[in-house]
N, C-alpha and C positions, 0 to 999 in steps of 0.2 A: 452121918453123911457130911462130907466136907466139900468145900469148893464153892458152893452156892451158885448164883446166877452167872458170875463172872467166868467160872470154869466151864459152865454149860455153854455160854456164848462163845468162848474160844474154841470149843469142840465143834460148834455149828458153823464156824467161819471157814472159808476156803480162800486160799491165796489164788489170785488170778494174775498170771503173766507179768511182764514188765510193761505195764500199761502206759505210763506217761513218758514224755520226752526226756525227763530226768532219770528214767529207769526206776521210778518208784513202784512199789508193790501196791496193788489195790486188793481190798478184801470185800467179798460178797457174803452177806449174812443169809443163812438159811433158816426158815421157820420149820424146824423138824426135818424129817427125812423124806417127805413125800414131794414129788414133783409131778405135776399133771402131765400125762402123756400127750403127745401132739395130736393123736388121732383117736377117735371113738372106735371101739372094736366093731368090725363089720362081719360078724359071724351070723349065720342063720341058725334057726332052732335046730335043724338037723346037724349042724356043726357042733353045737353045744351037746347034743344028745350022744354024739360019738367021740367027743373030745376026751383024751386021756386025762387022768387026775392031775398029773404033773403039769400039764398045760393049763388046766383050770387054775391050779395054785399060782402059776406064774402070772396069769391074766389078773386074777383077783389081787395079788400082791402089787402088781404094777399100778393099779388104780386105788391102792390103799384100803381095800375092802377086806373084811375078816375071812380068814381061811380056816374055818372050823366045820366040823361035821364030816359025814362020809361023802363019797363021791356023788351020790344022788342029791344030797343036800347042796353041795357046791354047784352042781349043774343047775338046779332049780334057782339058786340064789343068783348065779350069773345070768340066767335067762331073764329073771325078774329085774335085774339091774340094767341089762344092756339091750333087751328086745323091747320094742315099743309096739303096741297094737296098732294095726293100720286102720 
């Protein structure tokens, strides 16, 4: 494995526009590939019980959660993660 932390850091950087008055480039550092979504999912238990597997995969991936197991396991995991008892 070559490159070390410097190449990892350069891969996690993203150039952001011509920010300054002098036209300089700014760089934003990312800590991995996860970015917290703006909204908490607002699905009901009935929604999760009928949600297709591809949509469950997208939802779990969006929140950085594991996408393993069969569709029943993913449903139970999503409900356990996002539904709160009243």
